[in-house]
Structures are given as C-alpha cells and as structure tokens.
N, C-alpha and C positions, 0 to 999 in steps of 0.2 A: 432455525435458520442457522447453519455452519457457514462461516466465512474464514478463509484462509487468506493470511495476508504475508506478503513480502517484507523485506526489511524497508524498501523506499518510503512507503507510507507512513510507517513509524518513525522514521528519521525525520522526514519532511514535515510531517505535521507537529512532531515536538518543536523542531526549528521555529516554528512560527507560533508556538504556543497554543496550538489546536489539537492537541494530542487526546484531548477529552473527547473529541468529536467521534473517535473511533467507538468509545465506550456509550456514547449517547446513539449512535445509529446501528451499532453492531454486539449484540450482548453475548455472542458465542464466537469468539475470535480464536483461531488457531493458528500457530506459528510451529515451524519445524525447528529442530535444535541447531540446525544450520544458519537460520534468521535468529534465534537467540544468540549465537556465537558472533555473528556480525555486528548486531545491535549493541551487546551487553559486554560481552568479553573483549572483543576487538574494540568497539566503540567506547570504551570507558570513559567516563569523563565528557562524551560528546553527546549532542542530541539524540535523545530516544532511550539512552541507556537507562537512566534513572526512571523515566516514566514505564517503560517496559518492564523493569523490576517490579514497581509499584504494582502495574497491573496484573502480573503473576502472582502477586502476593494477594492481589484483592480478588484474584481467581476468574476475572472477567476475560484475559487472555490465558490459553493453556499451551504446552507444548507438546507436540504430538510427532512421534517416528513415523518414517514410511518405509516398510519393510520389502515392498515389491519392487524388487530390483528390475523385473521384466519391463514395467510401466517405466521407471525412471530411465533405463538404457534406451528404451524407443523414444524417448523426448529428447534426449541429449542431441544437439545438431550443433554444426560450426559457429551459430551465434547463441546457443542455449548452454550455459555451463552446467556442470552437474549440479551445483547448488539451483540453479534456477529450475532445472529438471525436477528437483526433489520438491520445490515450492508447488511447482503445477501438478505434479503426481500426488501431493497432499491434497489439494484440492479434488482432485478424480477420485482417489481412495476413499477419502473421507465423504464423499458425496456433497461438497459444498455448493450452496447457492450462488458464492460470489468469491472471485479471487481479486485482492487489492493488490495493484503493482503498477509501478509508473513506467518500467522499461518496456520500450516497444516491441523488442524480440519477444520477451515472456508474454506480454498483452496478444501479440499475434498467434502464438502457438496456442496459448489458453483459450482463444475463440475459435481456431481452428479444431480444438479438442472439444469444443461445445460448450466452453465455460463462460459465464457472464464477467465481466471484468469492469472494475473502476480503479479508478488512481486518484492521487492527492487531489489534484485539480475538480474532479467529479465530487469528491466528498466536500471539498469548499464550496462549491457551487450550491450543492446541496444545503450545507449549511447556510448559506446566503438566502437560499429560496425559502428557507425555514425561520429565517428572521434570526438567526442564533449569532451570526455576524453581520455588523452593519453594513461593511462595504467589502468587496471582494477584492477591488484593485490593489489596495494597499496591502493585503495580505498576499497577493501573487508577487507583487515588487519585492516584498520581504523574502520570497521564497527565491526569486532570482539573485537578491544579493546575498542569500545563504550557499548559492551555487547551484540550483536547479536550473536544468537547461530549459529555458523558455523564452522564446523570442517575444517581446512585447508588441511586434509589428507582425507576429506569426497568425496563424489562421487559430490556434488552440487558445492562446490569450484573448484574441479578439471576440473568438465565439463563446468564450466563457461570460465575459463582459456584458455580451450582447444578450445572453440567456438569462441573467439577472437584471437587465435593464439598465446596466452601468455605461452603456456605449448606443 
C-alpha cells in the first residue's frame, strides 16, 4: 500500500505528539521534495521537522520526485498551487492507495481525480477507535491551540467526537 502525504498531516501530528501514528498505520509513505522543503528546510525547529528527518533516516518515509509535467500542469488551478498539484500528481503517478492531506482544495481535487483521501482528523479518529489514544477531544483541542483551523462547534469536530462516542 503506497500512501502519499502532504505537509499538513506531518506538521499537525507532530505538533500534538502523534507523528508515530503515521508509521503505525502506513508503512510505505511517500513525500515529494516540495513537502520535504516545506517541513524540514523551511520548517527548521518547528513541528514535524525533526520527526520527518528521523522517519527518512529510518526509511519508512521516502522522497520521490514527480517528473510528469503534463499531469502537474493539468492539476494546477486558481485554488491549487504548483506544490499542491505536485503532491496530487505524486499520488496519481505512483498509484497511491491513499493521499493524506488537510487542505480542503487539495482534498476535493484529489477525490475528483479518484483518489482516496484522509486527513489529520481521520488519522486521529482511527487511532482513538483502535485504542491507541485514550481520548480524542483533548488532542483536537491541542490541534486548535496549535493553529489548526477547526471549529469546536463545527460539523467536523462534532462528527469526529460522535464517531468515537465522546459526544
């Protein structure tokens, strides 16, 4: 099972000390050089940088280039940057079974392209259902405190808690 991830889940899971879930659930994670650049180079000293470096060293995350410029250019849109297009293209070109992304525009386009998509919240819900984390709500609240856009009164937050029977 090949899984491609955008930078969001890497950063957000690291911020709430749940980066290990990526290795637990997905043994063959791919990132693009652009994601590496965003998380490690531009993000030096921030959430995800150290964790991603270690995952690359441990070889459960690998960096893969996408050379198919036609696919990338086809995916670029007003709300989809070239970097976002490259992440989606990586999932398409490498026949990924899943794309990890939090950005709604990326998720929408990926699903339109026939890709299965999961984000940080989905990973945390899965971890709670598997009994890996004891309670979901405190972790969601930590994400919000970190700056993750999630409305505690909103549907995504409430549905996540309902799914794990915390509401």
